[in-house]
N, C-alpha and C positions, 0 to 999 in steps of 0.2 A: 420852860414853856411846854416841852415835851411831857413832863410830868403832869402839868396842869390839864393838858389836853386829854391825858390818859383817864383822868377822873370822870370824863364824860362817857367813857366806854365801860358799861356794867361788867362785861366779861373780864376786864382787867382789874377793875376795883375789887370785884368779889371773887377773883380767881381761886384763892384757897378754898373758899366755900364750895365754889363749883367743882373743883377737882375732888374734893372729899365726897360730894354726892355722886359724882361720876365713877368713883373707884370701883363699884361692882360691874361696870360695864365689861371689863375683861372676862367676866364669867359668862357673858352672852357671846359665846363664839368669837372671843377675842376682839370685840369692837373696841377701838382705841380712843376715838374722839366722837363727841356729841354736839349737835347744834340744835337749838330750839328757836323757831321764829314763832311770834305771836302777831297776827295781822288783825287788827280790830276793824270793825265794820265802817269806822269814820276814816280809814286810811293810815292810821298810826301803825308803826311796825316797831316790834321790840325784839332783841336778839340776845341770846345768851349761848355761849360756846365754850367748850373745854379745850379748844384748839391752842397751839403755842402763843405765847405773848407776842413774839416778833411778827408772827403771822397776823394777829389781831391788829397790830399797830399798822402793818401794811394794808390790811383790809379797810380800816377806817380812815387813817391819816392820809394815806396815799390814794384813797378813793378807789381801791381795787374792787370794791363791792359792785361796781358798775358792770363788771364781767360776770357776776353771779346772778343767775336767773332761776335759782333753785325753787322759788316760791310760785312760779307761774302755773296757773291752774290747768293750762293745756297739757302740762307734762303728766298729770296724775291719771291713773285708770280709774274706772268706776269703783274699784276696790279701795282707792285712796292711797295709792303708792306708786312710785316708778323706781326702776333700776337704772343706776348711772351708766352701766355699760350699754344700755339701749337708748336712753335719753339723757345725754350728759347734763343737761340743766345749767350749763355754764359755757363760756367762750373758751376756745382752745388755750388762750394765754392763762386763764384761770386754772384749768385742769393741769396743765403742764407745770406751772409754778407750784401747785400743791404737791404734785407727785415728785418732781425733781429736786426741789429746794426743801421741802418739809416732809417727805415721805408720808403724805396723807392722801389716801385713796377713798373717793366718795363711793359708797356702795349702794345705799338706797335712801330715799326720802319718803316719809309717810305723813299724809294729811288727814286731819280730824277736823271738822267744822261744826259750828253751831251758829245761830242767828247773830251773836254778838261778835264772834271772832273766828279765825282759823288758827289752828295749832299745825305747825309743820316741824317734823322731827327728822333730823339727819343722822345717819350712822356712817362713820368713817373707819377705816383700818389703816394700819401702818404697812400693808402689803395688798397686792391685788387679790381679790377673792376669786377663786378658780370657778365656782359655780354660784353666781348670785341668785339664780332662781330658787334653788333648793336651800341656800343660805337663808334668804328672806322667809320662806316657808317654815323653816326649822326654828328661826329666832323670833318670829312675829310676835307670839304670845308674851314672852319674857321681855321683849323690847317694849311692848306696850305697857307691861306692868312698870318697867323702869321709868318710862315716860310719865305715867301717873305719879310715881314717887318723886320724880324730878320737879314737876310742876307743883306738887303740894309743898315740897320743901322751899321752893322759890317764890311762892305766891305773894308774900308780903313784898318782895323785891319787885315783882311785876307790878303790883299795885303802886308802889312808890314812884316808879317811872311813868306810870300811866294813871294818875289821879282821877281823871274824868270817868274811869271805869271801876273806881272803888267800890261802887254799889251794884255792879253788874252781877247777874246771876251766875254766870261761869266762873267768876273769880271768888265767889263766895259760897257756892254749893258744891261741896267736895264729892258728894255721891253723884251728882248730876255730871260734873266734870269727868268722873271716872267712867260713867256710861257713855259720854261722847268719845273718849279716847278709845274705849273698848268697842265702839259702834254698836252698843245695844239698841239704841233707838232705830237703827236702821232696819231692824227686824220686826219692829212692832207695827201693828195694823196702822194704816193711814186713814185720816179722815177724808170723807167725801166733800165736794164742793159745798153741797147743802148743809152738811154738818159743820163745816167751817163757817158758814153764814150764821147759823144758829149760835155757835160759840161766840162769834163776834159780837152779836147783839146782846147776848147774856153778859158779856164783859162790859157793855155799855149800860147795864142795869135794866134791860128790857125783860119783862115777863114772858111767858110762853104765849099769852093772849096778844101782847104788843108785837112779838116777833111774828106771829102768824099773820097780823095785819100788814106788817112791813114786807114780808115775803110773799104775801097773798097765798098762803096755804092754810090748811086746817090747824087748829090748836093741837089736836091729837097727833098730827104728823111732826110738829115741833117737838112735842114731848117724847116722841119715839126717837127722834134724832138725839135729843139730849141724853136719853138712856144709852144710846150707841156711843156717844161721845165719852161718857163716864166709863163705859166698859172698855172701849179702845185705849183710853188714857189711863186705865187702871185707877180711877178716882171714885170716891163715894159721894162727893158733892160737886155742884157746879162751880163753886168758889175754887175748889181744888183743881177742877178742870181747866178753868181760866188760866190759873198760874201755870199749869203744865202746858197749856196752849201757847202761852208766852215763851216758855222754855224751848219749845219745839219750833217757834217761828210761825205758828198759824195766826197769832194776833199780837197786837202791841207795837211798840215802836220799832221792833226789829223784824216784823213779819215780812215774808217774801212771797205771799200768796197774791195772786191776781186780784187787783182791787174791784174788778167788775164783779167778783163774787158777792160784793156787799151792797148791791143795788145803788150805784153811785148817784142816780138821779134823785133818789129818796134822800140820801145824805145831804146833798146839795140843798134840798128844800127845807131841811130841818135844822141846819146849822148855819 
């Protein structure tokens, strides 16, 4: 029965593969263990971990996960990480068990998010790190590169366990996924509210003339906004800009932009 229940835990089923992928971790300042959480925007959570098998069994079979709060958004700084010596991210029984029984010390957690999901990556040592702040700063870039490689190599496994996201952009666009984990989008120019409106109506097939009527502005103003959209999103056409807008969460099923941007009363009248 235990063996059958273990087949439901991906980290146990694919443990040899995960350990092989995680082998380079020791070169990153002796990080010993790694954990990946993928939290999709419909609430699904997927976890892969290189931690010991007996701990994984405790975590899932004995419901020890209820003491683990590593993925709570309130823990993360604006820079997308937290240090476990400052914010434990877990209840005392969880931390004490990891350290006393398994010699696992949670060092830091890093979050990267896009409209479709959040990636949370955890770094654990087999000893207490003396200076977590400097350790994080020194290892951040190499750790990000490892995280990119880990997700790339387990992407088919993530799809297998999350079939409703098989066609998602984040699981199918490798370069986009890399830019999310490296936080490249964070430093790109953001669209204004009016530019988002113009992008939204372009995605609905509206011409510059039609968009001008909907938004009650001049056609030339709409065309200026469209030029700015393409420049900011680094796109040569509006079709490409629409796709890029979906990826960044400005429009589409995953957008998180204030719906008032889109002239809700007009939408109500035409649909």
